C-alpha positions as CSV (number, residue, x, y, z in Angstrom):
1,M,90.4,138.6,94.0
2,N,93.1,137.7,96.5
3,E,93.5,140.1,99.5
4,P,97.0,141.1,100.3
5,L,98.5,139.5,103.4
6,R,99.1,141.6,106.5
7,T,102.7,142.3,107.4
8,I,103.9,141.8,111.0
9,T,106.8,143.6,112.5
10,L,109.6,141.6,114.2
11,D,111.1,144.4,116.1
12,G,108.4,144.8,118.7
13,L,107.6,142.9,121.9
14,L,106.9,139.3,120.9
15,P,105.7,136.5,123.1
16,T,108.3,133.8,123.7
17,T,107.3,130.5,122.1
18,H,110.4,128.3,122.4
19,V,113.8,127.9,123.9
20,I,116.8,127.2,121.7
21,Q,119.8,128.0,124.0
22,Q,117.7,131.1,124.8
23,R,114.1,132.2,124.7
24,V,112.9,133.0,121.2
25,T,109.8,133.6,119.2
26,A,109.4,131.1,116.3
27,F,107.3,131.4,113.2
28,R,106.8,128.6,110.6
29,I,108.0,129.8,107.1
30,V,105.4,128.8,104.5
31,A,107.0,130.6,101.5
32,A,110.4,132.1,100.9
33,D,110.1,133.2,97.3
34,E,110.1,136.9,97.9
35,I,113.4,137.2,99.7
36,D,115.3,138.5,96.7
37,T,112.6,140.9,95.5
38,H,111.0,142.2,98.7
39,R,113.3,140.9,101.5
40,R,110.3,139.2,103.2
41,V,109.1,135.7,103.9
42,T,105.6,134.4,104.4
43,I,105.0,132.9,107.8
44,I,102.2,131.6,110.0
45,A,101.4,134.1,112.7
46,N,98.5,133.5,115.0
47,G,97.2,130.8,112.8
48,E,97.1,133.0,109.6
49,P,99.6,133.6,106.9
50,A,101.5,137.0,107.1
51,H,104.5,138.6,105.6
52,A,107.6,139.3,107.7
53,A,110.4,141.6,106.5
54,V,113.8,140.0,107.0
55,P,117.3,141.6,107.4
56,R,119.9,141.5,104.6
57,H,122.0,138.9,106.4
58,F,119.0,136.5,106.7
59,C,120.3,134.2,104.0
60,N,124.1,134.4,104.8
61,A,124.4,130.9,106.2
62,S,121.8,129.1,104.0
63,T,118.6,129.9,102.1
64,P,115.4,129.2,104.0
65,V,112.7,127.0,102.4
66,A,109.1,126.4,103.2
67,G,108.9,124.4,106.4
68,D,111.9,126.1,108.1
69,W,111.4,128.4,111.1
70,L,112.0,132.1,111.4
71,I,113.5,132.9,114.8
72,V,113.4,136.2,116.7
73,A,115.7,136.3,119.7
74,L,115.0,138.5,122.8
75,D,117.6,141.0,121.6
76,G,115.8,141.3,118.3
77,A,118.1,139.3,116.2
78,V,116.3,137.6,113.3
79,S,117.5,134.3,111.8
80,H,116.1,131.0,110.5
81,V,116.5,127.4,111.4
82,R,116.0,124.2,109.3
83,D,112.9,122.3,110.4
84,D,114.8,119.2,111.5
85,V,117.2,121.2,113.6
86,F,114.3,123.1,115.1
87,R,112.4,120.0,116.0
88,S,115.5,118.4,117.7
89,E,116.7,121.5,119.6
90,A,113.6,123.6,120.4
91,T,111.6,123.2,123.5
92,P,108.1,124.8,123.5
93,V,107.5,127.3,126.3
94,P,104.2,126.6,128.1
95,R,101.7,129.4,127.9
96,A,101.9,129.9,131.7
97,A,105.6,130.5,131.5
98,A,105.1,133.0,128.7
99,G,102.8,135.0,131.0
100,C,99.6,133.8,129.6
101,S,98.2,131.8,132.5
102,G,94.5,132.3,133.0
103,L,94.1,134.1,129.6
104,P,92.3,132.5,126.7
105,P,94.3,131.9,123.5
106,R,94.5,135.1,121.5
107,V,92.1,135.3,118.5
108,P,93.3,137.9,116.1
109,R,90.8,140.4,114.8
110,F,91.6,142.1,111.5
111,P,89.7,144.7,109.6
112,G,88.0,143.6,106.5
């Protein structure tokens, strides 16, 4: 039996992972087949698949596909970027600059 994926919220305090004109949090989209039915995409968060609810305007410019990136800006705006654009324009933020110096990488612990 398949266990349901956890759902992460995109409106809380998220660590900055990249800079694309501004600091953002980026998640790799691995499935976008539930946008019409549930307004969510499946992303990789902390090394594990998870659902993320997306706003109605998420597909206005284009429809995301697996491999694209879900972007959350510091002001909470949620959008997506094609993989080729992301790779050419995004700069990773070192862990130290994100406030993680001296801390080990986070290992998520989930019930179950």
